[in-house]
C-alpha positions in Angstrom: 22.8 50.7 96.9 20.7 51.5 99.9 23.6 50.8 102.2 25.8 53.4 100.5 23.4 56.2 100.8 24.7 57.3 104.2 28.3 57.4 103.0 29.3 60.6 101.2 31.7 60.7 98.3 34.8 62.8 99.3 35.5 63.6 95.7 32.0 64.9 94.9 31.4 68.7 94.8 30.2 70.2 98.1 26.5 70.1 98.7 25.0 73.5 98.7 22.8 72.6 101.6 25.8 71.4 103.8 27.1 73.9 106.3 30.5 75.2 105.3 33.6 75.8 107.4 34.6 79.4 108.0 37.8 78.8 105.9 35.6 77.8 103.0 33.5 80.9 103.2 36.6 83.3 103.0 35.9 84.9 106.3 38.4 82.9 108.4 39.2 84.4 111.7 42.4 84.0 113.7 42.4 83.2 117.4 39.7 85.0 119.5 38.0 86.2 116.3 40.8 88.4 115.1 41.4 88.8 111.3 44.1 86.5 109.9 47.7 87.8 109.6 49.0 88.8 106.2 51.3 86.4 104.4 54.9 86.3 105.8 56.5 87.2 102.4 56.3 90.7 101.2 57.2 92.3 97.8 60.4 90.2 97.7 58.5 86.9 98.0 56.4 85.3 95.2 53.4 87.3 94.1 50.4 85.0 93.7 48.5 85.4 90.5 51.5 86.7 88.5 53.5 84.6 86.1 57.1 84.0 87.4 58.7 86.1 84.7 56.6 89.2 85.6 57.1 89.1 89.3 58.9 92.2 90.7 62.6 91.7 91.5 65.0 93.6 93.7 66.8 96.5 92.0 70.3 95.5 90.7 73.3 96.7 92.8 74.8 100.0 91.6 77.8 99.5 89.3 81.1 100.7 90.7 82.6 103.7 89.1 85.2 102.8 86.5 88.9 103.6 87.3 90.3 106.9 86.3 92.8 106.1 83.4 95.0 109.1 84.1 95.4 108.2 87.8 96.0 104.5 86.9 98.8 105.5 84.5 100.3 107.8 87.2 100.1 105.0 89.8 101.8 102.6 87.4 104.7 105.1 86.7 105.2 105.7 90.5 105.1 101.9 91.0 107.9 101.4 88.5 110.0 104.1 90.2 109.2 102.5 93.6 110.4 99.1 92.4 113.6 100.5 91.0 114.4 102.3 94.3 113.7 99.2 96.3 116.0 97.1 94.1 118.7 99.8 94.3 118.4 99.7 98.1 118.8 95.9 98.2 121.8 95.9 95.9 123.6 98.7 97.7 123.0 96.8 101.0 125.5 94.2 99.8 128.3 96.8 99.1 131.2 97.4 101.4 130.7 99.7 104.4 131.2 103.2 103.1 128.7 102.5 100.2 126.3 100.5 102.3 124.8 103.7 103.8 123.2 104.4 100.4 120.9 101.4 101.1 119.2 103.4 103.8 118.8 106.4 101.6 117.3 104.3 98.8 115.0 102.6 101.2 113.6 105.8 102.6 113.0 107.2 99.1 111.3 103.9 98.1 109.0 104.3 101.2 108.0 107.8 100.2 107.4 107.0 96.5 105.7 103.7 97.2 103.3 105.4 99.7 102.4 108.1 97.1 101.9 105.3 94.5 99.5 103.5 96.8 97.5 106.6 97.5 97.2 107.4 93.8 96.1 103.8 93.1 93.4 104.0 95.8 92.2 107.4 94.6 92.0 106.0 91.0 89.5 103.3 92.3 92.0 100.8 90.9 91.5 97.4 92.6 93.5 94.3 92.0 97.1 93.5 91.3 98.7 96.9 91.3 97.2 97.9 94.7 98.1 94.6 96.3 101.6 94.7 94.9 102.2 98.2 96.1 100.9 97.4 99.6 103.1 94.2 99.8 106.1 96.2 98.5 105.7 98.8 101.1 105.8 96.2 103.9 109.0 94.7 102.4 110.5 98.2 102.1 109.7 99.0 105.7 111.5 95.9 106.9 114.5 96.6 104.7 114.7 100.2 106.1 114.9 98.7 109.6 117.7 96.3 108.5 119.6 99.1 106.7 119.2 101.4 109.8 120.6 98.6 112.0 123.6 98.1 109.6 124.2 101.9 109.7 124.1 102.0 113.5 126.7 99.2 113.6 129.0 101.0 111.3 132.2 100.8 113.5 131.8 97.1 114.1 131.3 96.4 110.4 134.2 98.5 109.4 136.5 96.6 111.9 135.2 93.3 110.5 135.8 94.4 106.9 139.4 95.5 107.7 140.0 92.2 109.6 138.7 90.1 106.7 140.8 92.0 104.2 143.9 91.0 106.0 142.9 87.4 106.9 144.9 84.9 104.8 143.7 81.7 106.5 140.4 80.2 107.5 141.4 80.4 111.1 142.0 84.2 110.7 138.6 84.6 109.1 136.9 82.7 111.9 138.7 85.0 114.4 137.4 88.1 112.5 133.9 86.7 112.6 134.1 85.9 116.4 135.4 89.4 117.1 132.5 90.8 115.0 130.0 88.8 117.0 131.6 90.0 120.2 131.3 93.6 119.0 127.6 93.1 118.2 127.0 91.7 121.7 128.8 94.7 123.3 126.8 97.1 121.1 123.5 95.4 122.1 124.4 95.7 125.8 125.3 99.4 125.4 122.0 99.9 123.6 120.1 98.1 126.4 121.6 100.4 129.0 
């Protein structure tokens, strides 16, 4: 037992007579005697001494305002009119030449009504399917208006093709009509380029 007297027990309570480290006394100093820095986490981090359920939390995000039902209904009505105008424009685009010009008129009307419907849907704070469909429909309508405008500008060439095909009785005659139409289109593009 005498041999163990010089060895201290690391698990025993500290001896009151033993000198204590500055960290143990609670007056720990940083480098060059400066006071220690505060902990890195602030109010958002864990609060020592408080149970986890009572620790302060960040405020919840604000709830978005609900959509205005009147404006949502108006946007839906305008969306239905927009879809009908777009469909009418596509259908009239397949008609023979004199009636094909109606496709451009329906396309322009669809652009106007679709733009108004999209603005009303955005003002109503409506997010989701209606707004996305209106935006996609406006893109499709803009492309269709460009196609209808091109068909209207090529009116004389289309009218000649239509007359030629009406009198063609054989496949060879139809091919001749199509070749003449392609030649007319090439000439029209060259004139447009000049």
